[in-house]
PADO-968327 format. One line per 4 residues: number of its first residue (from 1); their letters; for each residue y, x, z of C-alpha. Coordinates in pm, 1 decimal. Layout:
N
NUM> a> Y:X:Z | ... .
% end
This chain:
281
1> mrqi> -2083.7:-662.6:-7043.3 | -2185.3:-351.6:-6944.0 | -1824.3:-231.0:-6816.8 | -1773.6:-593.6:-6652.9 .
5> qnkq> -2113.5:-534.7:-6471.0 | -1982.6:-164.5:-6334.9 | -1682.8:-289.4:-6250.7 | -1785.7:-573.3:-6063.8 .
9> rqai> -2092.9:-284.6:-5881.6 | -1751.4:-64.3:-5787.1 | -1559.1:-377.9:-5649.3 | -1891.6:-448.1:-5412.0 .
13> nryn> -1901.9:-56.7:-5315.0 | -1564.2:-70.1:-5274.7 | -1557.4:-354.3:-5039.5 | -1921.0:-228.5:-4884.2 .
17> savr> -1748.1:50.2:-4780.3 | -1451.1:-90.8:-4641.7 | -1672.4:-318.6:-4442.7 | -1867.4:12.7:-4294.6 .
21> rhnq> -1487.7:165.9:-4231.3 | -1351.4:-122.1:-4046.6 | -1702.8:-188.1:-3825.5 | -1677.2:183.3:-3783.2 .
25> nvrt> -1311.6:141.2:-3668.9 | -1404.1:-128.7:-3436.0 | -1679.2:18.0:-3296.8 | -1473.6:321.1:-3211.6 .
29> avnk> -1219.1:104.5:-3041.1 | -1468.8:-46.1:-2829.1 | -1649.3:235.5:-2708.6 | -1254.2:409.2:-2612.2 .
33> ynqa> -1196.4:94.0:-2449.4 | -1513.6:81.6:-2281.6 | -1478.3:460.7:-2124.6 | -1152.7:414.5:-2032.0 .
37> vrah> -1254.0:44.1:-1851.7 | -1530.3:260.8:-1695.1 | -1299.8:517.3:-1575.7 | -1097.0:308.1:-1424.6 .
41> narv> -1307.2:65.5:-1213.9 | -1445.1:443.2:-1149.8 | -1079.9:525.1:-1035.1 | -1038.4:215.0:-865.1 .
45> ranr> -1355.6:204.0:-632.0 | -1318.2:554.2:-495.4 | -911.9:477.4:-432.4 | -1039.7:159.2:-241.8 .
49> qrlk> -1315.9:336.6:-37.9 | -1094.9:596.9:109.5 | -860.0:348.4:144.1 | -1097.2:151.6:372.9 .
53> tela> -1245.7:488.3:520.9 | -898.5:583.1:671.7 | -784.8:272.6:764.2 | -1091.2:257.7:947.0 .
57> rlsr> -1027.6:596.1:1107.9 | -665.7:477.5:1218.4 | -806.8:174.3:1385.4 | -1025.1:338.4:1603.3 .
61> qtts> -686.2:545.2:1741.1 | -500.7:265.8:1857.1 | -480.9:371.9:2251.5 | -286.2:655.5:2068.5 .
65> trhv> 83.6:662.4:2159.0 | 209.5:1003.2:1935.3 | 359.2:945.3:1653.1 | 426.0:532.9:1696.1 .
69> tfrt> 727.7:532.3:1434.7 | 512.2:692.1:1143.5 | 277.1:445.4:1202.5 | 483.3:212.8:1224.3 .
73> svnt> 578.2:278.4:866.3 | 231.0:318.8:765.2 | 160.3:-61.7:864.0 | 461.7:-190.9:708.9 .
77> mqqa> 288.9:9.4:369.2 | -4.7:-123.1:432.1 | 101.2:-483.8:450.1 | 318.6:-412.1:152.3 .
81> ysrl> -8.4:-285.5:-26.2 | -183.7:-586.1:70.6 | 94.2:-833.2:-99.2 | 103.8:-624.2:-408.0 .
85> dqha> -304.9:-635.9:-472.2 | -328.0:-987.6:-389.2 | -40.9:-1095.5:-608.1 | -200.5:-817.3:-888.9 .
89> dsrs> -540.3:-1054.4:-851.0 | -366.5:-1403.6:-890.0 | -216.4:-1323.0:-1198.2 | -303.0:-1144.5:-1574.6 .
93> rnpe> -80.4:-818.6:-1566.1 | -33.7:-586.0:-1840.2 | -232.0:-243.4:-1792.3 | 82.2:-84.3:-1702.0 .
97> fnyf> 140.3:-265.9:-1405.6 | -274.0:-273.4:-1301.5 | -180.4:138.8:-1378.4 | 104.3:134.1:-1070.2 .
101> vdls> -132.8:-89.5:-847.4 | -393.6:167.6:-916.2 | -183.6:451.5:-783.3 | 2.5:196.3:-513.1 .
105> erea> -348.5:224.4:-337.8 | -394.7:610.9:-364.2 | -53.7:608.4:-203.4 | -149.1:363.4:75.1 .
109> anaa> -461.5:542.1:129.4 | -267.2:891.1:139.6 | -25.3:770.5:385.1 | -310.1:632.7:653.6 .
113> svan> -488.9:978.0:597.4 | -204.5:1209.2:679.4 | -120.0:915.9:973.7 | -504.9:986.6:1069.0 .
117> allg> -421.2:1397.0:1025.5 | -135.2:1403.1:1240.6 | -381.2:1241.8:1551.5 | -649.8:1525.9:1530.2 .
121> etde> -870.0:1358.8:1217.0 | -877.4:1533.2:934.5 | -986.2:1501.7:608.2 | -1167.0:1854.3:561.7 .
125> qqqd> -1116.8:1757.6:154.0 | -753.5:1850.0:198.6 | -764.5:2210.8:334.7 | -752.5:2442.4:110.9 .
129> qldv> -501.6:2253.4:-89.1 | -144.9:2417.5:-14.4 | -124.7:2689.3:-275.4 | -179.9:2387.8:-596.5 .
133> aplg> 116.8:2298.8:-732.7 | 43.8:1983.2:-989.8 | 364.1:1812.2:-1002.3 | 527.6:2073.8:-1215.1 .
137> nala> 497.5:1945.5:-1511.3 | 639.6:1608.2:-1445.0 | 926.0:1754.8:-1205.5 | 1041.0:2006.4:-1558.7 .
141> eisp> 1052.5:1702.4:-1751.6 | 1341.1:1584.7:-1516.4 | 1514.3:1875.3:-1440.6 | 1361.9:2273.8:-1411.5 .
145> elhd> 1586.2:2251.4:-1061.4 | 1317.0:2065.9:-939.0 | 1020.9:2244.3:-1077.5 | 1175.1:2556.4:-886.3 .
149> rwtg> 1273.9:2330.3:-564.2 | 882.1:2204.0:-526.3 | 751.7:2548.8:-569.3 | 922.7:2681.0:-322.6 .
153> avfa> 875.4:2423.2:-75.8 | 484.3:2487.6:-99.8 | 528.3:2831.4:-95.3 | 747.5:2754.6:246.4 .
157> lnpa> 449.9:2470.1:416.2 | 253.7:2743.2:576.8 | 115.2:2790.8:927.4 | 282.0:3171.6:949.9 .
161> npda> 610.6:3014.6:846.7 | 824.0:3002.6:1120.4 | 1077.7:2817.9:958.2 | 825.2:2581.7:755.4 .
165> arhf> 1017.1:2227.6:865.5 | 1319.1:2283.4:747.9 | 1213.8:2477.1:416.7 | 984.0:2191.2:338.3 .
169> ctsa> 1135.5:1897.2:406.6 | 1479.3:1985.1:281.0 | 1345.4:2060.7:-28.3 | 1116.0:1738.5:-66.9 .
173> reif> 1371.1:1582.0:34.2 | 1667.6:1672.8:-174.3 | 1373.9:1635.6:-424.6 | 1304.8:1229.8:-411.5 .
177> tqvl> 1717.5:1197.2:-432.1 | 1753.9:1356.6:-679.2 | 1476.8:1231.8:-875.2 | 1633.1:887.7:-835.0 .
181> eisa> 1967.5:1040.0:-902.4 | 1965.5:1139.3:-1241.0 | 1672.9:901.1:-1358.6 | 1884.6:560.4:-1211.0 .
185> pddd> 2251.2:669.6:-1257.5 | 2485.2:482.3:-1067.1 | 2725.0:367.4:-1349.8 | 2374.6:226.5:-1524.5 .
189> vrhl> 2225.1:59.6:-1231.4 | 2559.2:-97.3:-1205.7 | 2568.6:-214.8:-1567.2 | 2186.6:-362.1:-1560.8 .
193> lqdc> 2214.0:-497.8:-1198.4 | 2505.8:-678.3:-1212.6 | 2440.4:-791.3:-826.5 | 2303.8:-455.9:-700.4 .
197> aftd> 2334.7:-377.8:-381.2 | 2590.5:-99.5:-250.7 | 2590.4:156.6:67.8 | 2891.9:165.2:257.3 .
201> qgrp> 3022.6:408.2:15.5 | 3050.4:220.7:-294.6 | 2708.7:368.7:-451.4 | 2396.6:153.1:-562.6 .
205> trrs> 2130.6:119.2:-299.2 | 1770.0:325.1:-270.0 | 1653.5:5.2:-409.7 | 1858.7:-110.2:-627.4 .
209> kvrf> 1755.0:228.0:-823.6 | 1415.2:152.0:-792.8 | 1496.2:-212.4:-914.4 | 1647.9:-41.9:-1233.5 .
213> llqk> 1359.5:161.0:-1288.4 | 1104.4:-79.0:-1242.8 | 1348.1:-325.4:-1528.9 | 1376.5:-66.5:-1772.4 .
217> kqlm> 978.3:-40.7:-1783.7 | 977.3:-452.9:-1771.1 | 793.1:-440.6:-1469.3 | 993.3:-618.2:-1257.4 .
221> dqal> 821.8:-760.2:-975.8 | 856.6:-834.7:-593.3 | 567.5:-718.3:-485.1 | 570.5:-365.2:-661.1 .
225> edfv> 920.5:-323.5:-525.7 | 875.6:-395.3:-204.5 | 562.3:-134.3:-179.6 | 732.1:146.0:-356.3 .
229> dadi> 1057.9:98.0:-107.1 | 814.0:104.5:227.1 | 602.4:391.5:22.2 | 958.9:564.9:-0.8 .
233> dnvv> 1019.5:510.4:379.6 | 704.1:608.3:481.7 | 746.7:955.4:352.1 | 1108.8:986.6:518.7 .
237> elfr> 988.6:916.6:811.1 | 724.4:1181.2:754.6 | 999.8:1438.7:724.1 | 1120.3:1312.8:1047.0 .
241> vfnd> 779.0:1373.3:1236.1 | 762.9:1681.3:1056.9 | 1098.1:1852.9:1151.8 | 1058.8:1674.6:1518.9 .
245> gthg> 714.6:1846.6:1549.6 | 780.0:2191.2:1440.9 | 1122.6:2251.8:1585.5 | 1089.4:2540.2:1385.0 .
249> sagt> 840.8:2682.8:1536.3 | 465.8:2801.4:1375.2 | 178.5:2669.4:1460.4 | 271.7:2269.0:1540.3 .
253> fdha> 57.2:2165.7:1255.1 | -283.3:2376.1:1160.5 | -398.9:2454.5:786.8 | -562.1:2138.7:749.5 .
257> qlgs> -274.8:1927.6:896.7 | -45.2:2072.9:657.3 | -243.6:1963.6:370.2 | -232.0:1638.5:449.1 .
261> irkr> 99.0:1642.8:455.0 | 151.8:1805.1:131.0 | -37.0:1615.6:-58.0 | 136.3:1273.5:63.8 .
265> vedg> 455.0:1397.1:9.6 | 313.7:1557.0:-326.1 | 168.0:1230.4:-474.5 | 432.6:1048.1:-327.0 .
269> imfl> 695.8:1265.7:-552.3 | 412.6:1214.7:-838.0 | 473.5:831.5:-784.3 | 800.9:818.2:-819.1 .
273> tqia> 817.1:989.7:-1107.3 | 596.9:790.3:-1306.9 | 836.7:499.3:-1218.6 | 1106.5:705.2:-1346.9 .
277> apvd> 939.6:816.7:-1655.9 | 1112.4:713.9:-1966.1 | 972.9:393.4:-2120.8 | 854.6:579.9:-2462.4 .
281> a> 704.9:854.0:-2219.8 .
% end
């Protein structure tokens, strides 16, 4: 009887211990989830407030006739983001989709911010960011050459450099192109997307490559695809503004404006690398 009672007590103790471990694991998981939710909500609030602030500043400059084409691309991008935001709110989505919606909001805020900077209203917090290149690790995972190219682009982006426009724009544009070329090879795009669009040279279009990357992540969504394409268009248009504005002469853009331009391009490339990142990354 004593042996039976001891076995019963041991079984009860093991059960109670397992219950305590389970409850502790549940509490730990809930705490981690709540922390992630709080961090996510704080980030969303910060992005949303910044976007509202930048758009309000931009709306006060409606009479300006400078950089009209770039401002048109900013408006197109804001409209694409509004559709994406409304689309995301209308249905339940997985956390990864919501993550890219958050990044899209940051992109929309950056585009409005650089438009304000070009029109003379610069965010003072961006003035001292030219010497920072956090993109390095993300680009190095795709290609070490891209990491080196970005380092050179940031180094060249200096008001004292008379050839800043050509150096920065050439390097940054090539980075965008190579991220898509390496992450979405033409043959792979053709194989996965039977109805993909082609350029005049017979290669899959940039938008087809974006759709390919989204589909690989199981994030294929028309609103998100539209925004990514508008986002890249906006950065490309910024390159045109930068080249047309400097014409190789120093001093056309001040340090604060260069900071805004760098942040816009850097976060734009980071956005694309996140979309291009392997599924198991």
